[in-house]
ZAMARGU-4260 file (C-alpha; in steps of 0.2 Angstrom, whole numbers, plus 5000, padded with zeros to 4 digits):
<rodrens>
0) 5459/5479/5442 | 5442/5477/5451 | 5437/5492/5461 | 5421/5483/5467 | 5421/5487/5486
5) 5418/5472/5497 | 5407/5475/5513 | 5421/5470/5526 | 5429/5483/5537 | 5448/5483/5534
10) 5451/5496/5547 | 5441/5509/5558 | 5451/5522/5567 | 5445/5537/5576 | 5455/5550/5586
15) 5449/5566/5595 | 5456/5583/5600 | 5450/5598/5609 | 5447/5614/5599 | 5447/5630/5610
20) 5434/5640/5600 | 5415/5641/5601 | 5406/5629/5591 | 5396/5642/5581 | 5413/5649/5574
25) 5418/5632/5567 | 5415/5628/5549 | 5423/5611/5544 | 5417/5612/5527 | 5424/5629/5524
30) 5440/5624/5533 | 5443/5608/5523 | 5439/5616/5506 | 5451/5631/5510 | 5465/5620/5517
35) 5481/5624/5508 | 5493/5611/5502 | 5506/5618/5514 | 5494/5618/5529 | 5489/5600/5524
40) 5507/5594/5524 | 5511/5603/5540 | 5497/5593/5549 | 5506/5576/5547 | 5524/5578/5544
45) 5531/5567/5536 | 5516/5557/5531 | 5507/5571/5521 | 5514/5575/5504 | 5501/5585/5494
50) 5483/5590/5494 | 5472/5600/5482 | 5454/5601/5476 | 5446/5597/5459 | 5430/5592/5452
55) 5423/5575/5445 | 5416/5573/5428 | 5399/5575/5436 | 5404/5592/5444 | 5406/5585/5462
60) 5420/5592/5472 | 5435/5580/5475 | 5449/5582/5487 | 5465/5574/5480 | 5477/5569/5494
65) 5494/5560/5494 | 5500/5552/5509 | 5513/5539/5514 | 5506/5527/5527 | 5517/5513/5534
70) 5529/5515/5519 | 5515/5514/5507 | 5510/5528/5495 | 5492/5531/5494 | 5483/5543/5482
75) 5465/5548/5488 | 5451/5555/5477 | 5439/5560/5491 | 5422/5564/5484 | 5413/5576/5496
80) 5396/5569/5502 | 5394/5581/5516 | 5403/5598/5518 | 5393/5606/5533 | 5400/5617/5547
85) 5400/5603/5560 | 5402/5588/5549 | 5411/5582/5533 | 5411/5565/5525 | 5422/5561/5510
90) 5423/5544/5501 | 5437/5539/5490 | 5442/5524/5480 | 5460/5526/5484 | 5476/5519/5475
95) 5489/5512/5486 | 5506/5507/5481 | 5514/5492/5489 | 5528/5480/5485 | 5515/5469/5475
100) 5510/5484/5464 | 5495/5496/5465 | 5479/5491/5473 | 5463/5500/5477 | 5454/5502/5494
105) 5438/5512/5498 | 5442/5525/5512 | 5429/5535/5521 | 5435/5551/5530 | 5423/5558/5542
110) 5427/5573/5553 | 5415/5581/5565 | 5414/5594/5580 | 5403/5594/5595 | 5401/5607/5609
115) 5412/5603/5624 | 5407/5620/5633 | 5403/5637/5628 | 5421/5640/5620 | 5427/5623/5617
120) 5423/5609/5605 | 5428/5591/5602 | 5435/5587/5585 | 5434/5569/5579 | 5444/5562/5565
125) 5438/5545/5559 | 5444/5534/5545 | 5435/5518/5539 | 5442/5507/5525 | 5434/5493/5515
130) 5444/5482/5503 | 5441/5480/5485 | 5441/5463/5476 | 5458/5467/5469 | 5465/5471/5486
135) 5458/5454/5492 | 5466/5445/5478 | 5483/5453/5480 | 5483/5449/5499 | 5479/5431/5495
140) 5492/5430/5481 | 5505/5437/5494 | 5499/5424/5507 | 5493/5438/5519 | 5476/5434/5528
145) 5463/5448/5529 | 5465/5448/5548 | 5484/5451/5546 | 5481/5465/5534 | 5467/5472/5544
150) 5478/5472/5560 | 5493/5480/5552 | 5483/5493/5543 | 5473/5497/5558 | 5489/5500/5568
155) 5497/5511/5555 | 5481/5522/5553 | 5479/5523/5572 | 5497/5530/5573 | 5493/5542/5558
160) 5477/5548/5566 | 5486/5551/5582 | 5499/5562/5573 | 5487/5572/5562 | 5471/5574/5573
165) 5478/5587/5585 | 5486/5597/5571 | 5470/5597/5561 | 5461/5603/5577 | 5473/5617/5579
170) 5471/5622/5561 | 5452/5622/5563 | 5454/5632/5578 | 5465/5645/5570 | 5452/5646/5556
175) 5438/5648/5568 | 5447/5662/5578 | 5453/5671/5562
</rodrens>
C-alpha cells in the first residue's frame, strides 16, 4: 500500500463556534493533550469511538483517534506539529476502512481560537484531507471518480464538523474556566 500523499485536496471543511471565556484563559494545546477518552467520545456521539496519546519512535507526541464517518471506520495517528495555546495543528496518515478494504489518506486537523471580545472567542475546527496513491488506485478500481469521492467525503466531514465543533468549543470553555 502506497502512503505517498498526492497534492490534491480531497476535502476541506471548517466549522466555528463561540467560546464564552477570555482568550488569555484558553490553552488549546493543554486542552487537547489532556482530553480524556470519555470527553473525546462525548464530543461527537456516535462518531467518536476512542482517543489517546502516545509517542512516535522519534519521540514526537501522537494523538490516536478512532472515528466512524459516513459508515467508514478511520484510525488517525495525528503527529502534533503545533500545540500552542491558541493554535494546534496535527497531521495524520490515517487508515480508513471501506467495503474495498483499508486505504490511507492524509488528514490535517487544525484548531484555533481568536478573540471575539473581552470574554469571548471564536473556535475554528478545520479538517483538510489529501489522498494517497493507494486511495486513488482504490477509487479507480471501484469506478469512483475523484470528484465523486471528494463531494461525498466533504459532505460527510462537514456534517461531522457541525456535530463536534460546538461540543469541542464547550469542552475548551469548561477547561478555560476551571
